mmCIF file as Biopython writes it, N, C-alpha, C and O atoms, coordinates in Angstrom:
data_model
#
loop_
_atom_site.group_PDB
_atom_site.id
_atom_site.type_symbol
_atom_site.label_atom_id
_atom_site.label_alt_id
_atom_site.label_comp_id
_atom_site.label_asym_id
_atom_site.label_entity_id
_atom_site.label_seq_id
_atom_site.pdbx_PDB_ins_code
_atom_site.Cartn_x
_atom_site.Cartn_y
_atom_site.Cartn_z
_atom_site.occupancy
_atom_site.B_iso_or_equiv
_atom_site.auth_seq_id
_atom_site.auth_asym_id
_atom_site.pdbx_PDB_model_num
ATOM 1   N N  . MET A ? 1  ? 0.852  -1.170 0.000  1.0 0.0 1  A 1 
ATOM 2   C CA . MET A ? 1  ? 0.000  0.000  0.000  1.0 0.0 1  A 1 
ATOM 3   C C  . MET A ? 1  ? 0.900  1.236  0.000  1.0 0.0 1  A 1 
ATOM 4   O O  . MET A ? 1  ? 1.834  1.310  0.799  1.0 0.0 1  A 1 
ATOM 5   N N  . PRO A ? 2  ? 0.644  2.192  -0.865 1.0 0.0 2  A 1 
ATOM 6   C CA . PRO A ? 2  ? 1.464  3.399  -0.924 1.0 0.0 2  A 1 
ATOM 7   C C  . PRO A ? 2  ? 1.211  4.316  0.265  1.0 0.0 2  A 1 
ATOM 8   O O  . PRO A ? 2  ? 0.140  4.294  0.870  1.0 0.0 2  A 1 
ATOM 9   N N  . GLY A ? 3  ? 2.210  5.113  0.584  1.0 0.0 3  A 1 
ATOM 10  C CA . GLY A ? 3  ? 2.069  6.066  1.677  1.0 0.0 3  A 1 
ATOM 11  C C  . GLY A ? 3  ? 2.783  7.356  1.352  1.0 0.0 3  A 1 
ATOM 12  O O  . GLY A ? 3  ? 3.724  7.381  0.559  1.0 0.0 3  A 1 
ATOM 13  N N  . GLY A ? 4  ? 2.328  8.418  1.968  1.0 0.0 4  A 1 
ATOM 14  C CA . GLY A ? 4  ? 2.945  9.715  1.765  1.0 0.0 4  A 1 
ATOM 15  C C  . GLY A ? 4  ? 3.268  10.358 3.100  1.0 0.0 4  A 1 
ATOM 16  O O  . GLY A ? 4  ? 2.529  10.208 4.073  1.0 0.0 4  A 1 
ATOM 17  N N  . HIS A ? 5  ? 4.385  11.077 3.136  1.0 0.0 5  A 1 
ATOM 18  C CA . HIS A ? 5  ? 4.792  11.722 4.381  1.0 0.0 5  A 1 
ATOM 19  C C  . HIS A ? 5  ? 5.564  12.997 4.058  1.0 0.0 5  A 1 
ATOM 20  O O  . HIS A ? 5  ? 6.460  12.996 3.215  1.0 0.0 5  A 1 
ATOM 21  N N  . VAL A ? 6  ? 5.206  14.077 4.737  1.0 0.0 6  A 1 
ATOM 22  C CA . VAL A ? 6  ? 5.889  15.361 4.594  1.0 0.0 6  A 1 
ATOM 23  C C  . VAL A ? 6  ? 6.399  15.750 5.981  1.0 0.0 6  A 1 
ATOM 24  O O  . VAL A ? 6  ? 5.658  15.699 6.962  1.0 0.0 6  A 1 
ATOM 25  N N  . HIS A ? 7  ? 7.668  16.138 6.048  1.0 0.0 7  A 1 
ATOM 26  C CA . HIS A ? 7  ? 8.239  16.475 7.352  1.0 0.0 7  A 1 
ATOM 27  C C  . HIS A ? 7  ? 9.231  17.618 7.213  1.0 0.0 7  A 1 
ATOM 28  O O  . HIS A ? 7  ? 10.043 17.636 6.287  1.0 0.0 7  A 1 
ATOM 29  N N  . GLY A ? 8  ? 9.165  18.561 8.125  1.0 0.0 8  A 1 
ATOM 30  C CA . GLY A ? 8  ? 10.135 19.652 8.157  1.0 0.0 8  A 1 
ATOM 31  C C  . GLY A ? 8  ? 11.379 19.229 8.926  1.0 0.0 8  A 1 
ATOM 32  O O  . GLY A ? 8  ? 11.277 18.599 9.978  1.0 0.0 8  A 1 
ATOM 33  N N  . ASN A ? 9  ? 12.538 19.568 8.410  1.0 0.0 9  A 1 
ATOM 34  C CA . ASN A ? 9  ? 13.764 19.134 9.088  1.0 0.0 9  A 1 
ATOM 35  C C  . ASN A ? 9  ? 14.071 19.968 10.335 1.0 0.0 9  A 1 
ATOM 36  O O  . ASN A ? 9  ? 15.034 19.683 11.047 1.0 0.0 9  A 1 
ATOM 37  N N  . GLN A ? 10 ? 13.261 20.992 10.603 1.0 0.0 10 A 1 
ATOM 38  C CA . GLN A ? 10 ? 13.422 21.804 11.806 1.0 0.0 10 A 1 
ATOM 39  C C  . GLN A ? 10 ? 12.280 21.574 12.795 1.0 0.0 10 A 1 
ATOM 40  O O  . GLN A ? 10 ? 12.063 22.389 13.691 1.0 0.0 10 A 1 
ATOM 41  N N  . ASP A ? 11 ? 11.553 20.475 12.639 1.0 0.0 11 A 1 
ATOM 42  C CA . ASP A ? 11 ? 10.429 20.146 13.518 1.0 0.0 11 A 1 
ATOM 43  C C  . ASP A ? 11 ? 10.953 19.835 14.919 1.0 0.0 11 A 1 
ATOM 44  O O  . ASP A ? 11 ? 11.781 18.941 15.090 1.0 0.0 11 A 1 
ATOM 45  N N  . THR A ? 12 ? 10.472 20.571 15.917 1.0 0.0 12 A 1 
ATOM 46  C CA . THR A ? 12 ? 10.894 20.333 17.297 1.0 0.0 12 A 1 
ATOM 47  C C  . THR A ? 12 ? 9.864  19.524 18.080 1.0 0.0 12 A 1 
ATOM 48  O O  . THR A ? 12 ? 10.082 19.216 19.252 1.0 0.0 12 A 1 
ATOM 49  N N  . ILE A ? 13 ? 8.736  19.174 17.441 1.0 0.0 13 A 1 
ATOM 50  C CA . ILE A ? 13 ? 7.699  18.373 18.087 1.0 0.0 13 A 1 
ATOM 51  C C  . ILE A ? 13 ? 7.936  16.886 17.795 1.0 0.0 13 A 1 
ATOM 52  O O  . ILE A ? 13 ? 7.977  16.065 18.711 1.0 0.0 13 A 1 
ATOM 53  N N  . VAL A ? 14 ? 8.089  16.555 16.528 1.0 0.0 14 A 1 
ATOM 54  C CA . VAL A ? 14 ? 8.364  15.185 16.092 1.0 0.0 14 A 1 
ATOM 55  C C  . VAL A ? 14 ? 9.736  15.190 15.419 1.0 0.0 14 A 1 
ATOM 56  O O  . VAL A ? 14 ? 9.893  15.789 14.355 1.0 0.0 14 A 1 
ATOM 57  N N  . PRO A ? 15 ? 10.721 14.540 16.013 1.0 0.0 15 A 1 
ATOM 58  C CA . PRO A ? 15 ? 12.061 14.556 15.420 1.0 0.0 15 A 1 
ATOM 59  C C  . PRO A ? 15 ? 12.071 13.968 14.010 1.0 0.0 15 A 1 
ATOM 60  O O  . PRO A ? 15 ? 11.420 12.960 13.737 1.0 0.0 15 A 1 
ATOM 61  N N  . VAL A ? 16 ? 12.816 14.613 13.131 1.0 0.0 16 A 1 
ATOM 62  C CA . VAL A ? 16 ? 12.891 14.173 11.743 1.0 0.0 16 A 1 
ATOM 63  C C  . VAL A ? 16 ? 13.447 12.748 11.662 1.0 0.0 16 A 1 
ATOM 64  O O  . VAL A ? 16 ? 13.111 12.006 10.739 1.0 0.0 16 A 1 
ATOM 65  N N  . ALA A ? 17 ? 14.275 12.368 12.602 1.0 0.0 17 A 1 
ATOM 66  C CA . ALA A ? 17 ? 14.818 11.002 12.609 1.0 0.0 17 A 1 
ATOM 67  C C  . ALA A ? 17 ? 13.703 9.960  12.725 1.0 0.0 17 A 1 
ATOM 68  O O  . ALA A ? 17 ? 13.821 8.868  12.169 1.0 0.0 17 A 1 
ATOM 69  N N  . HIS A ? 18 ? 12.631 10.283 13.437 1.0 0.0 18 A 1 
ATOM 70  C CA . HIS A ? 18 ? 11.501 9.356  13.561 1.0 0.0 18 A 1 
ATOM 71  C C  . HIS A ? 18 ? 10.821 9.163  12.211 1.0 0.0 18 A 1 
ATOM 72  O O  . HIS A ? 18 ? 10.454 8.047  11.843 1.0 0.0 18 A 1 
ATOM 73  N N  . SER A ? 19 ? 10.659 10.251 11.484 1.0 0.0 19 A 1 
ATOM 74  C CA . SER A ? 19 ? 10.017 10.167 10.166 1.0 0.0 19 A 1 
ATOM 75  C C  . SER A ? 19 ? 10.880 9.394  9.183  1.0 0.0 19 A 1 
ATOM 76  O O  . SER A ? 19 ? 10.371 8.604  8.388  1.0 0.0 19 A 1 
ATOM 77  N N  . ARG A ? 20 ? 12.176 9.623  9.238  1.0 0.0 20 A 1 
ATOM 78  C CA . ARG A ? 20 ? 13.078 8.893  8.347  1.0 0.0 20 A 1 
ATOM 79  C C  . ARG A ? 20 ? 13.046 7.398  8.654  1.0 0.0 20 A 1 
ATOM 80  O O  . ARG A ? 20 ? 13.046 6.572  7.741  1.0 0.0 20 A 1 
ATOM 81  N N  . ALA A ? 21 ? 13.019 7.052  9.943  1.0 0.0 21 A 1 
ATOM 82  C CA . ALA A ? 21 ? 12.963 5.641  10.339 1.0 0.0 21 A 1 
ATOM 83  C C  . ALA A ? 21 ? 11.651 4.999  9.888  1.0 0.0 21 A 1 
ATOM 84  O O  . ALA A ? 21 ? 11.647 3.861  9.419  1.0 0.0 21 A 1 
ATOM 85  N N  . ALA A ? 22 ? 10.541 5.722  10.028 1.0 0.0 22 A 1 
ATOM 86  C CA . ALA A ? 22 ? 9.248  5.201  9.583  1.0 0.0 22 A 1 
ATOM 87  C C  . ALA A ? 22 ? 9.245  4.998  8.076  1.0 0.0 22 A 1 
ATOM 88  O O  . ALA A ? 22 ? 8.760  3.980  7.582  1.0 0.0 22 A 1 
ATOM 89  N N  . ARG A ? 23 ? 9.782  5.961  7.352  1.0 0.0 23 A 1 
ATOM 90  C CA . ARG A ? 23 ? 9.886  5.852  5.893  1.0 0.0 23 A 1 
ATOM 91  C C  . ARG A ? 23 ? 10.689 4.615  5.509  1.0 0.0 23 A 1 
ATOM 92  O O  . ARG A ? 23 ? 10.270 3.833  4.655  1.0 0.0 23 A 1 
ATOM 93  N N  . ASP A ? 24 ? 11.835 4.444  6.138  1.0 0.0 24 A 1 
ATOM 94  C CA . ASP A ? 24 ? 12.705 3.317  5.805  1.0 0.0 24 A 1 
ATOM 95  C C  . ASP A ? 24 ? 12.056 1.978  6.148  1.0 0.0 24 A 1 
ATOM 96  O O  . ASP A ? 24 ? 12.179 1.013  5.394  1.0 0.0 24 A 1 
ATOM 97  N N  . ALA A ? 25 ? 11.368 1.923  7.284  1.0 0.0 25 A 1 
ATOM 98  C CA . ALA A ? 25 ? 10.688 0.687  7.678  1.0 0.0 25 A 1 
ATOM 99  C C  . ALA A ? 25 ? 9.580  0.345  6.690  1.0 0.0 25 A 1 
ATOM 100 O O  . ALA A ? 25 ? 9.433  -0.809 6.289  1.0 0.0 25 A 1 
ATOM 101 N N  . TYR A ? 26 ? 8.817  1.333  6.304  1.0 0.0 26 A 1 
ATOM 102 C CA . TYR A ? 26 ? 7.722  1.114  5.363  1.0 0.0 26 A 1 
ATOM 103 C C  . TYR A ? 26 ? 8.265  0.626  4.021  1.0 0.0 26 A 1 
ATOM 104 O O  . TYR A ? 26 ? 7.719  -0.302 3.424  1.0 0.0 26 A 1 
ATOM 105 N N  . ARG A ? 27 ? 9.328  1.246  3.557  1.0 0.0 27 A 1 
ATOM 106 C CA . ARG A ? 27 ? 9.946  0.841  2.286  1.0 0.0 27 A 1 
ATOM 107 C C  . ARG A ? 27 ? 10.527 -0.570 2.380  1.0 0.0 27 A 1 
ATOM 108 O O  . ARG A ? 27 ? 10.441 -1.345 1.427  1.0 0.0 27 A 1 
ATOM 109 N N  . SER A ? 28 ? 11.122 -0.902 3.537  1.0 0.0 28 A 1 
ATOM 110 C CA . SER A ? 28 ? 11.723 -2.233 3.691  1.0 0.0 28 A 1 
ATOM 111 C C  . SER A ? 28 ? 10.670 -3.332 3.643  1.0 0.0 28 A 1 
ATOM 112 O O  . SER A ? 28 ? 10.992 -4.492 3.386  1.0 0.0 28 A 1 
ATOM 113 N N  . GLU A ? 29 ? 9.421  -2.974 3.889  1.0 0.0 29 A 1 
ATOM 114 C CA . GLU A ? 29 ? 8.311  -3.936 3.793  1.0 0.0 29 A 1 
ATOM 115 C C  . GLU A ? 29 ? 7.727  -3.977 2.387  1.0 0.0 29 A 1 
ATOM 116 O O  . GLU A ? 29 ? 6.732  -4.660 2.144  1.0 0.0 29 A 1 
ATOM 117 N N  . GLY A ? 30 ? 8.350  -3.241 1.453  1.0 0.0 30 A 1 
ATOM 118 C CA . GLY A ? 30 ? 7.935  -3.288 0.060  1.0 0.0 30 A 1 
ATOM 119 C C  . GLY A ? 30 ? 6.905  -2.258 -0.364 1.0 0.0 30 A 1 
ATOM 120 O O  . GLY A ? 30 ? 6.355  -2.343 -1.462 1.0 0.0 30 A 1 
ATOM 121 N N  . HIS A ? 31 ? 6.639  -1.286 0.500  1.0 0.0 31 A 1 
ATOM 122 C CA . HIS A ? 31 ? 5.667  -0.247 0.173  1.0 0.0 31 A 1 
ATOM 123 C C  . HIS A ? 31 ? 6.369  0.934  -0.490 1.0 0.0 31 A 1 
ATOM 124 O O  . HIS A ? 31 ? 7.507  1.264  -0.155 1.0 0.0 31 A 1 
ATOM 125 N N  . GLU A ? 32 ? 5.678  1.558  -1.426 1.0 0.0 32 A 1 
ATOM 126 C CA . GLU A ? 32 ? 6.218  2.765  -2.032 1.0 0.0 32 A 1 
ATOM 127 C C  . GLU A ? 32 ? 5.829  3.959  -1.172 1.0 0.0 32 A 1 
ATOM 128 O O  . GLU A ? 32 ? 4.674  4.102  -0.772 1.0 0.0 32 A 1 
ATOM 129 N N  . VAL A ? 33 ? 6.801  4.806  -0.896 1.0 0.0 33 A 1 
ATOM 130 C CA . VAL A ? 33 ? 6.577  5.957  -0.024 1.0 0.0 33 A 1 
ATOM 131 C C  . VAL A ? 33 ? 7.016  7.232  -0.739 1.0 0.0 33 A 1 
ATOM 132 O O  . VAL A ? 33 ? 8.127  7.314  -1.262 1.0 0.0 33 A 1 
ATOM 133 N N  . GLU A ? 34 ? 6.141  8.207  -0.752 1.0 0.0 34 A 1 
ATOM 134 C CA . GLU A ? 34 ? 6.480  9.550  -1.212 1.0 0.0 34 A 1 
ATOM 135 C C  . GLU A ? 34 ? 6.876  10.320 0.040  1.0 0.0 34 A 1 
ATOM 136 O O  . GLU A ? 34 ? 6.014  10.738 0.814  1.0 0.0 34 A 1 
ATOM 137 N N  . TYR A ? 35 ? 8.168  10.506 0.239  1.0 0.0 35 A 1 
ATOM 138 C CA . TYR A ? 35 ? 8.687  11.183 1.429  1.0 0.0 35 A 1 
ATOM 139 C C  . TYR A ? 35 ? 9.261  12.530 1.010  1.0 0.0 35 A 1 
ATOM 140 O O  . TYR A ? 35 ? 10.124 12.608 0.136  1.0 0.0 35 A 1 
ATOM 141 N N  . VAL A ? 36 ? 8.774  13.580 1.641  1.0 0.0 36 A 1 
ATOM 142 C CA . VAL A ? 36 ? 9.246  14.934 1.338  1.0 0.0 36 A 1 
ATOM 143 C C  . VAL A ? 36 ? 9.748  15.541 2.642  1.0 0.0 36 A 1 
ATOM 144 O O  . VAL A ? 36 ? 8.995  15.689 3.605  1.0 0.0 36 A 1 
ATOM 145 N N  . GLU A ? 37 ? 11.016 15.886 2.656  1.0 0.0 37 A 1 
ATOM 146 C CA . GLU A ? 37 ? 11.587 16.554 3.810  1.0 0.0 37 A 1 
ATOM 147 C C  . GLU A ? 37 ? 11.869 17.995 3.406  1.0 0.0 37 A 1 
ATOM 148 O O  . GLU A ? 37 ? 12.643 18.250 2.483  1.0 0.0 37 A 1 
ATOM 149 N N  . VAL A ? 38 ? 11.244 18.923 4.096  1.0 0.0 38 A 1 
ATOM 150 C CA . VAL A ? 38 ? 11.316 20.330 3.718  1.0 0.0 38 A 1 
ATOM 151 C C  . VAL A ? 38 ? 12.340 21.051 4.587  1.0 0.0 38 A 1 
ATOM 152 O O  . VAL A ? 38 ? 12.186 21.146 5.805  1.0 0.0 38 A 1 
ATOM 153 N N  . LYS A ? 39 ? 13.377 21.552 3.947  1.0 0.0 39 A 1 
ATOM 154 C CA . LYS A ? 39 ? 14.454 22.257 4.637  1.0 0.0 39 A 1 
ATOM 155 C C  . LYS A ? 39 ? 13.925 23.542 5.277  1.0 0.0 39 A 1 
ATOM 156 O O  . LYS A ? 39 ? 13.248 24.345 4.634  1.0 0.0 39 A 1 
ATOM 157 N N  . GLY A ? 40 ? 14.250 23.711 6.551  1.0 0.0 40 A 1 
ATOM 158 C CA . GLY A ? 40 ? 13.881 24.924 7.269  1.0 0.0 40 A 1 
ATOM 159 C C  . GLY A ? 40 ? 12.477 24.934 7.837  1.0 0.0 40 A 1 
ATOM 160 O O  . GLY A ? 40 ? 12.099 25.889 8.516  1.0 0.0 40 A 1 
ATOM 161 N N  . LEU A ? 41 ? 11.691 23.896 7.577  1.0 0.0 41 A 1 
ATOM 162 C CA . LEU A ? 41 ? 10.301 23.863 8.056  1.0 0.0 41 A 1 
ATOM 163 C C  . LEU A ? 41 ? 10.233 23.229 9.436  1.0 0.0 41 A 1 
ATOM 164 O O  . LEU A ? 41 ? 10.891 22.225 9.707  1.0 0.0 41 A 1 
ATOM 165 N N  . GLY A ? 42 ? 9.429  23.828 10.301 1.0 0.0 42 A 1 
ATOM 166 C CA . GLY A ? 42 ? 9.172  23.267 11.624 1.0 0.0 42 A 1 
ATOM 167 C C  . GLY A ? 42 ? 7.952  22.362 11.566 1.0 0.0 42 A 1 
ATOM 168 O O  . GLY A ? 42 ? 7.719  21.672 10.573 1.0 0.0 42 A 1 
ATOM 169 N N  . HIS A ? 43 ? 7.181  22.374 12.640 1.0 0.0 43 A 1 
ATOM 170 C CA . HIS A ? 43 ? 5.994  21.525 12.745 1.0 0.0 43 A 1 
ATOM 171 C C  . HIS A ? 43 ? 4.780  22.286 12.189 1.0 0.0 43 A 1 
ATOM 172 O O  . HIS A ? 43 ? 3.899  22.715 12.935 1.0 0.0 43 A 1 
ATOM 173 N N  . SER A ? 44 ? 4.763  22.436 10.881 1.0 0.0 44 A 1 
ATOM 174 C CA . SER A ? 44 ? 3.663  23.134 10.216 1.0 0.0 44 A 1 
ATOM 175 C C  . SER A ? 44 ? 3.550  22.635 8.783  1.0 0.0 44 A 1 
ATOM 176 O O  . SER A ? 44 ? 4.387  21.863 8.315  1.0 0.0 44 A 1 
ATOM 177 N N  . TRP A ? 45 ? 2.507  23.085 8.092  1.0 0.0 45 A 1 
ATOM 178 C CA . TRP A ? 45 ? 2.271  22.647 6.711  1.0 0.0 45 A 1 
ATOM 179 C C  . TRP A ? 45 ? 3.199  23.385 5.750  1.0 0.0 45 A 1 
ATOM 180 O O  . TRP A ? 45 ? 3.466  24.574 5.923  1.0 0.0 45 A 1 
ATOM 181 N N  . ALA A ? 46 ? 3.680  22.680 4.752  1.0 0.0 46 A 1 
ATOM 182 C CA . ALA A ? 46 ? 4.612  23.248 3.764  1.0 0.0 46 A 1 
ATOM 183 C C  . ALA A ? 46 ? 3.838  23.930 2.645  1.0 0.0 46 A 1 
ATOM 184 O O  . ALA A ? 46 ? 3.685  23.369 1.560  1.0 0.0 46 A 1 
ATOM 185 N N  . HIS A ? 47 ? 3.353  25.127 2.904  1.0 0.0 47 A 1 
ATOM 186 C CA . HIS A ? 47 ? 2.528  25.845 1.929  1.0 0.0 47 A 1 
ATOM 187 C C  . HIS A ? 47 ? 3.264  26.186 0.641  1.0 0.0 47 A 1 
ATOM 188 O O  . HIS A ? 47 ? 2.683  26.081 -0.438 1.0 0.0 47 A 1 
ATOM 189 N N  . GLY A ? 48 ? 4.514  26.586 0.724  1.0 0.0 48 A 1 
ATOM 190 C CA . GLY A ? 48 ? 5.238  27.049 -0.443 1.0 0.0 48 A 1 
ATOM 191 C C  . GLY A ? 48 ? 5.892  25.954 -1.264 1.0 0.0 48 A 1 
ATOM 192 O O  . GLY A ? 48 ? 6.610  26.258 -2.217 1.0 0.0 48 A 1 
ATOM 193 N N  . GLU A ? 49 ? 5.676  24.721 -0.936 1.0 0.0 49 A 1 
ATOM 194 C CA . GLU A ? 49 ? 6.360  23.611 -1.593 1.0 0.0 49 A 1 
ATOM 195 C C  . GLU A ? 49 ? 5.482  22.861 -2.598 1.0 0.0 49 A 1 
ATOM 196 O O  . GLU A ? 49 ? 5.885  21.820 -3.117 1.0 0.0 49 A 1 
ATOM 197 N N  . LYS A ? 50 ? 4.285  23.387 -2.873 1.0 0.0 50 A 1 
ATOM 198 C CA . LYS A ? 50 ? 3.323  22.706 -3.741 1.0 0.0 50 A 1 
ATOM 199 C C  . LYS A ? 50 ? 3.063  21.279 -3.257 1.0 0.0 50 A 1 
ATOM 200 O O  . LYS A ? 50 ? 2.917  20.352 -4.054 1.0 0.0 50 A 1 
ATOM 201 N N  . ILE A ? 51 ? 3.012  21.127 -1.947 1.0 0.0 51 A 1 
ATOM 202 C CA . ILE A ? 51 ? 2.831  19.811 -1.338 1.0 0.0 51 A 1 
ATOM 203 C C  . ILE A ? 51 ? 1.483  19.213 -1.706 1.0 0.0 51 A 1 
ATOM 204 O O  . ILE A ? 51 ? 1.401  18.027 -2.026 1.0 0.0 51 A 1 
ATOM 205 N N  . ASN A ? 52 ? 0.425  20.015 -1.665 1.0 0.0 52 A 1 
ATOM 206 C CA . ASN A ? 52 ? -0.899 19.484 -2.000 1.0 0.0 52 A 1 
ATOM 207 C C  . ASN A ? 52 ? -0.905 18.854 -3.381 1.0 0.0 52 A 1 
ATOM 208 O O  . ASN A ? 52 ? -1.419 17.751 -3.562 1.0 0.0 52 A 1 
ATOM 209 N N  . GLU A ? 53 ? -0.337 19.548 -4.350 1.0 0.0 53 A 1 
ATOM 210 C CA . GLU A ? 53 ? -0.298 19.031 -5.718 1.0 0.0 53 A 1 
ATOM 211 C C  . GLU A ? 53 ? 0.537  17.759 -5.803 1.0 0.0 53 A 1 
ATOM 212 O O  . GLU A ? 53 ? 0.173  16.806 -6.492 1.0 0.0 53 A 1 
ATOM 213 N N  . ARG A ? 54 ? 1.657  17.761 -5.093 1.0 0.0 54 A 1 
ATOM 214 C CA . ARG A ? 54 ? 2.544  16.592 -5.118 1.0 0.0 54 A 1 
ATOM 215 C C  . ARG A ? 54 ? 1.860  15.368 -4.496 1.0 0.0 54 A 1 
ATOM 216 O O  . ARG A ? 54 ? 1.978  14.260 -5.019 1.0 0.0 54 A 1 
ATOM 217 N N  . ILE A ? 55 ? 1.151  15.566 -3.392 1.0 0.0 55 A 1 
ATOM 218 C CA . ILE A ? 55 ? 0.431  14.465 -2.747 1.0 0.0 55 A 1 
ATOM 219 C C  . ILE A ? 55 ? -0.656 13.924 -3.667 1.0 0.0 55 A 1 
ATOM 220 O O  . ILE A ? 55 ? -0.772 12.710 -3.837 1.0 0.0 55 A 1 
ATOM 221 N N  . TRP A ? 56 ? -1.459 14.812 -4.265 1.0 0.0 56 A 1 
ATOM 222 C CA . TRP A ? 56 ? -2.518 14.372 -5.177 1.0 0.0 56 A 1 
ATOM 223 C C  . TRP A ? 56 ? -1.944 13.574 -6.341 1.0 0.0 56 A 1 
ATOM 224 O O  . TRP A ? 56 ? -2.477 12.525 -6.703 1.0 0.0 56 A 1 
ATOM 225 N N  . LYS A ? 57 ? -0.865 14.069 -6.922 1.0 0.0 57 A 1 
ATOM 226 C CA . LYS A ? 57 ? -0.246 13.381 -8.060 1.0 0.0 57 A 1 
ATOM 227 C C  . LYS A ? 57 ? 0.224  11.986 -7.657 1.0 0.0 57 A 1 
ATOM 228 O O  . LYS A ? 57 ? 0.022  11.024 -8.398 1.0 0.0 57 A 1 
ATOM 229 N N  . PHE A ? 58 ? 0.851  11.872 -6.482 1.0 0.0 58 A 1 
ATOM 230 C CA . PHE A ? 58 ? 1.324  10.567 -6.020 1.0 0.0 58 A 1 
ATOM 231 C C  . PHE A ? 58 ? 0.167  9.591  -5.845 1.0 0.0 58 A 1 
ATOM 232 O O  . PHE A ? 58 ? 0.228  8.466  -6.341 1.0 0.0 58 A 1 
ATOM 233 N N  . PHE A ? 59 ? -0.873 10.004 -5.154 1.0 0.0 59 A 1 
ATOM 234 C CA . PHE A ? 59 ? -1.977 9.088  -4.875 1.0 0.0 59 A 1 
ATOM 235 C C  . PHE A ? 59 ? -2.833 8.810  -6.109 1.0 0.0 59 A 1 
ATOM 236 O O  . PHE A ? 59 ? -3.427 7.737  -6.212 1.0 0.0 59 A 1 
ATOM 237 N N  . GLU A ? 60 ? -2.905 9.745  -7.034 1.0 0.0 60 A 1 
ATOM 238 C CA . GLU A ? 60 ? -3.594 9.456  -8.291 1.0 0.0 60 A 1 
ATOM 239 C C  . GLU A ? 60 ? -2.865 8.387  -9.083 1.0 0.0 60 A 1 
ATOM 240 O O  . GLU A ? 60 ? -3.494 7.585  -9.774 1.0 0.0 60 A 1 
ATOM 241 N N  . SER A ? 61 ? -1.545 8.371  -8.986 1.0 0.0 61 A 1 
ATOM 242 C CA . SER A ? 61 ? -0.775 7.382  -9.731 1.0 0.0 61 A 1 
ATOM 243 C C  . SER A ? 61 ? -0.602 6.067  -8.949 1.0 0.0 61 A 1 
ATOM 244 O O  . SER A ? 61 ? -0.011 5.116  -9.460 1.0 0.0 61 A 1 
ATOM 245 N N  . HIS A ? 62 ? -1.117 6.018  -7.714 1.0 0.0 62 A 1 
ATOM 246 C CA . HIS A ? 62 ? -1.049 4.816  -6.876 1.0 0.0 62 A 1 
ATOM 247 C C  . HIS A ? 62 ? -2.415 4.542  -6.247 1.0 0.0 62 A 1 
ATOM 248 O O  . HIS A ? 62 ? -2.547 4.606  -5.025 1.0 0.0 62 A 1 
ATOM 249 N N  . PRO A ? 63 ? -3.419 4.242  -7.045 1.0 0.0 63 A 1 
ATOM 250 C CA . PRO A ? 63 ? -4.751 4.008  -6.467 1.0 0.0 63 A 1 
ATOM 251 C C  . PRO A ? 63 ? -4.753 2.756  -5.583 1.0 0.0 63 A 1 
ATOM 252 O O  . PRO A ? 63 ? -4.075 1.772  -5.879 1.0 0.0 63 A 1 
ATOM 253 N N  . ILE A ? 64 ? -5.508 2.811  -4.517 1.0 0.0 64 A 1 
ATOM 254 C CA . ILE A ? 64 ? -5.673 1.648  -3.638 1.0 0.0 64 A 1 
ATOM 255 C C  . ILE A ? 64 ? -6.684 0.719  -4.288 1.0 0.0 64 A 1 
ATOM 256 O O  . ILE A ? 64 ? -7.786 1.131  -4.652 1.0 0.0 64 A 1 
ATOM 257 N N  . ARG A ? 65 ? -6.301 -0.511 -4.425 1.0 0.0 65 A 1 
ATOM 258 C CA . ARG A ? 65 ? -7.166 -1.499 -5.082 1.0 0.0 65 A 1 
ATOM 259 C C  . ARG A ? 65 ? -7.770 -2.451 -4.090 1.0 0.0 65 A 1 
ATOM 260 O O  . ARG A ? 65 ? -8.523 -3.346 -4.472 1.0 0.0 65 A 1 
#
């Protein structure tokens, strides 16, 4: 099953290392992951990164069957 994850590398609430470990674990189980790490972003939405469009494109190309 595909998954998507966006994380700011300056997040002080959820350490970026946790997100990287989750991404790697998910991939090691054979799942495709769209992982976006946004430089300089804290624990907030990445408005300037066209994240919404990127997420839609990923999930449109990976429909759940």
